[in-house]
Structure formats: C-alpha cells, structure tokens
C-alpha positions as CSV (number, residue, x, y, z in Angstrom):
1,M,0.0,0.0,0.0
2,S,1.4,3.4,-0.9
3,V,0.4,6.8,0.1
4,K,-0.1,9.6,-2.4
5,K,1.5,13.0,-2.1
6,S,-2.0,14.5,-2.4
7,E,-3.1,12.5,0.7
8,I,-0.2,13.9,2.7
9,A,-1.0,17.4,1.5
10,Y,-4.6,16.9,2.6
11,I,-3.6,15.6,6.1
12,S,-1.1,18.5,6.6
13,S,-3.8,21.0,5.6
14,L,-6.2,19.4,8.1
15,S,-3.6,19.7,10.9
16,K,-2.6,23.2,9.8
17,L,1.0,22.1,9.2
18,K,2.9,24.0,6.5
19,M,5.1,21.6,4.6
20,E,7.7,22.1,1.9
21,D,7.7,19.8,-1.2
22,A,10.9,18.0,0.0
23,E,9.2,17.3,3.4
24,M,6.1,16.1,1.8
25,D,8.1,13.7,-0.5
26,N,10.0,12.4,2.6
27,Y,6.8,11.8,4.6
28,T,5.1,10.2,1.7
29,R,8.0,7.8,1.3
30,Q,8.3,7.0,5.0
31,I,4.6,6.4,5.6
32,S,4.4,4.2,2.5
33,E,7.3,2.1,3.9
34,I,5.6,1.8,7.3
35,L,2.4,0.7,5.7
36,E,4.3,-1.9,3.6
37,M,6.0,-3.2,6.7
38,I,2.6,-3.6,8.4
39,Q,1.3,-5.5,5.3
40,Q,4.3,-7.9,5.7
41,L,3.5,-8.4,9.4
42,E,-0.1,-9.2,8.6
43,K,1.0,-12.0,6.3
44,V,2.8,-13.8,9.1
45,D,1.0,-16.9,10.4
46,T,0.5,-16.4,14.1
47,H,-2.2,-19.1,14.6
48,D,-0.2,-21.4,16.8
49,I,1.4,-18.6,18.8
50,E,0.1,-18.0,22.3
51,P,-0.5,-14.4,23.3
52,M,1.9,-13.0,25.9
53,A,1.6,-10.2,28.4
54,H,5.4,-9.7,28.4
55,P,8.1,-10.8,25.9
56,L,10.1,-12.4,28.8
57,N,8.7,-15.3,30.8
58,M,8.5,-13.5,34.1
59,K,6.4,-13.6,37.2
60,Q,4.8,-10.3,38.5
61,R,6.5,-9.3,41.7
62,L,3.7,-8.3,44.1
63,R,4.0,-6.7,47.5
64,L,2.2,-8.1,50.5
65,D,-1.2,-6.6,51.1
66,L,-0.7,-5.2,54.5
67,V,-2.3,-2.3,56.2
68,T,0.3,0.4,56.8
69,E,-1.8,3.2,58.2
70,E,-4.6,3.4,60.7
71,N,-8.1,4.7,59.9
72,R,-8.2,8.4,60.8
73,R,-11.6,9.1,59.4
74,E,-13.0,10.6,62.6
75,L,-10.0,12.9,63.0
76,Y,-10.3,14.2,59.5
77,Q,-14.1,14.7,59.7
78,K,-13.7,16.9,62.8
79,N,-12.7,19.7,60.4
80,A,-15.8,19.3,58.2
81,V,-18.4,22.0,58.2
82,V,-21.4,19.6,57.6
83,L,-21.4,15.8,57.7
84,E,-24.3,13.5,56.8
85,E,-24.1,9.7,57.5
86,G,-20.3,9.8,57.6
87,F,-19.9,11.7,54.3
88,Y,-18.9,15.3,53.7
89,K,-21.9,17.4,52.6
90,V,-21.1,20.3,50.2
91,P,-23.3,22.9,48.5
92,K,-25.0,21.9,45.3
93,V,-23.0,23.4,42.3
94,I,-25.0,21.9,39.4
95,E,-28.6,23.0,38.7
C-alpha cells in the first residue's frame, strides 16, 4: 500500500501544518514504507502462537497486602463543616 503525495498534503492541511515539497516527499516515502511493513507483518501466520503479556517469561512481583496506616476518618471529619451519614456534605453546584 502506498500513500499519495496529495493525501499527505490533505492531512497536513487538516492539521494546519505547513510543509515544503521536500518534506512532503519524505513523509510520503516514510509512511508508505511503514504501511508496507505492516502488510508484511499481517501475512505472518500467528495461529499457533500463544498471546503474551510480556516478551520475557517473568512472574509479576507483588508486595504483601498489609495495612500500613490506621483509619483516621473521625480525626479528618472533625474539620468538616457539615457531615451526613459519615460523608462530607457540600453545597450543590449543578442546577
């Protein structure tokens, strides 16, 4: 698949980018090469390949799920102007 210079010109006009002819030729060539590489990758048979989350066979290192701080809800809510059922009540801002 190749990209035409007119398509690059259209995209650059949509994005309000000013491009010289040399730049446009360069981008046209580079995008065409990228699309050709993608077409080559699409031809590869990946039917028997199992999906992977990471390219290396690694285990996720997880930390222990331990409580590190105590619940200080009552202490923080002492500063609240209005509380209702344990929640902060604030003035309505949306009509």
